[in-house]
C-alpha positions in Angstrom: 17.0 -17.8 27.1 14.3 -16.9 24.5 13.6 -14.4 21.8 10.0 -13.5 21.0 8.7 -13.1 17.5 5.5 -11.9 15.9 3.8 -13.3 12.8 3.7 -10.7 10.1 1.1 -10.7 7.3 1.7 -9.1 3.9 0.1 -9.1 0.5 2.7 -9.7 -2.2 2.8 -7.1 -4.9 5.2 -8.7 -7.3 6.5 -11.9 -8.8 4.7 -15.3 -9.0 2.9 -14.7 -5.7 1.5 -11.3 -6.6 -1.8 -10.7 -4.8 -1.3 -13.6 -2.4 -1.4 -13.2 1.3 1.9 -14.3 2.8 3.1 -14.8 6.4 6.5 -14.5 7.9 8.0 -13.9 11.4 9.9 -11.0 12.7 11.7 -10.4 16.0 9.8 -8.6 18.8 11.5 -6.6 21.5 10.0 -6.0 25.0 11.6 -2.6 25.1 15.0 -0.8 25.2 17.2 -0.6 28.2 18.7 2.8 28.9 22.4 3.4 29.7 21.3 4.1 33.3 19.5 0.7 33.6 22.5 -1.2 32.2 24.8 0.8 34.5 22.6 -0.3 37.5 22.8 -4.0 36.3 26.6 -3.8 36.0 26.9 -2.1 39.4 25.0 -4.8 41.2 27.7 -7.3 40.1 30.8 -5.1 40.7 32.3 -2.8 43.3 31.6 0.3 41.1 28.6 2.5 41.8 25.9 3.0 39.1 27.3 6.6 38.7 30.8 5.2 38.2 29.7 2.7 35.5 27.6 5.4 33.8 30.6 7.8 33.7 32.8 5.1 32.2 30.2 4.3 29.5 29.8 8.0 28.8 33.5 8.4 28.3 33.7 5.3 26.2 30.9 6.6 23.9 32.8 9.9 23.6 36.1 8.3 22.6 34.3 5.9 20.2 33.0 9.0 18.4 36.3 10.8 18.6 38.3 7.9 17.2 35.7 7.2 14.4 36.2 10.9 13.5 39.9 10.3 13.3 39.4 7.4 10.8 39.7 4.4 13.1 37.4 1.5 13.4 36.5 0.5 17.0 36.6 -3.2 18.1 34.2 -3.8 21.0 35.6 -6.8 22.8 33.2 -9.7 22.3 30.6 -7.6 20.4 32.1 -6.6 17.1 33.4 -3.6 15.2 32.0 -0.1 14.8 33.0 1.8 11.7 31.8 4.5 9.3 30.2 3.4 6.1 29.6 5.5 3.0 26.3 5.9 1.2 27.4 6.7 -2.3 25.7 7.8 -5.5 26.3 6.1 -8.8 29.6 4.6 -9.7 31.6 6.4 -12.4 33.5 4.9 -15.3 36.4 7.4 -15.1 38.7 6.8 -12.1 39.6 10.5 -12.0 35.9 11.3 -11.2 35.9 8.9 -8.2 36.2 11.3 -5.3 34.5 12.5 -2.1 31.7 14.1 -4.1 30.3 10.5 -4.7 29.7 10.2 -0.9 26.1 11.2 -0.2 26.3 10.6 3.6 28.2 8.9 6.3 26.5 6.2 8.4 27.6 4.5 11.6 27.8 0.7 11.0 28.3 -2.4 13.2 29.8 -5.7 12.2 29.2 -8.4 14.9 32.0 -10.6 16.0 31.7 -14.2 14.9 33.5 -17.5 14.7 33.4 -19.3 11.4 33.0 -23.1 11.6 34.6 -25.5 9.1 31.2 -25.8 7.3 31.1 -22.0 6.8 28.4 -21.4 9.4 28.9 -18.3 11.5 28.4 -18.4 15.3 27.9 -14.8 16.5 29.4 -13.9 19.9 26.4 -11.8 21.0 24.0 -14.7 20.6 23.8 -17.5 23.3 24.7 -21.0 22.3 21.1 -21.9 22.1 18.0 -19.7 22.1 14.4 -20.5 22.1 12.1 -18.8 19.6 8.8 -18.1 21.3 5.7 -16.6 19.7 4.8 -13.3 21.3 1.9 -13.7 23.7 2.5 -17.4 24.2 5.3 -17.2 26.7 4.8 -19.4 29.8 4.7 -17.8 33.2 7.2 -19.0 35.8 5.3 -19.9 39.0 8.2 -19.3 41.3 9.2 -15.9 40.1 6.2 -14.6 38.2 8.6 -14.0 35.3 8.3 -15.4 31.9 9.9 -18.7 30.8 10.3 -20.0 27.4 8.3 -22.5 25.4 9.4 -22.4 21.9 11.7 -23.9 19.3 15.4 -24.0 20.1 17.9 -22.8 17.5 21.6 -22.6 17.4 23.5 -19.6 18.7 23.5 -17.2 15.8 24.2 -19.7 13.1 22.5 -19.4 9.8 20.8 -16.2 8.7 21.7 -12.6 9.8 18.1 -11.5 10.5 17.3 -9.3 13.4 17.1 -5.8 14.5 15.9 -3.6 17.4 12.7 -2.0 18.4 9.3 -3.5 19.1 7.9 -4.3 15.7 10.9 -4.5 13.3 12.3 -6.6 10.7 11.4 -7.3 7.2 8.9 -4.5 6.5 6.0 -6.9 6.6 2.8 -5.5 8.2 
């Protein structure tokens, strides 16, 4: 399994490296799968029809929203926890002034499930045991299927940093 990345270029505008051109990498996505596409994938491996799967996913989404509204966090088996987070204004020194007026907005949040190793490293359940990082555009073509194979550096399953995101060109704001 592989994850593509793109090289990002940025001119630093602060600190010791102000004015220098710097390079980093950010994850690249080949697109977004719709609920219908995922329902079709699940249906191929089950006795349920794509419509059945989609109906269950629709109801699941409905009840996630309803239960978040009631104040519950939602544990998604093997994925993590969905919850509501507050975006607040400034903290106040007087406890009696700490109230709902400090909340500027409510934001849905997600905390991925992980296993913590003895050395403190986190292994995230959503990331395979090993994953190859492949520079976008340098993937190898598989001669038997015409699909892409990997050809990059292998890294551990989610251990280390918590970088990532969704969407085609995302990440650290580097352009």
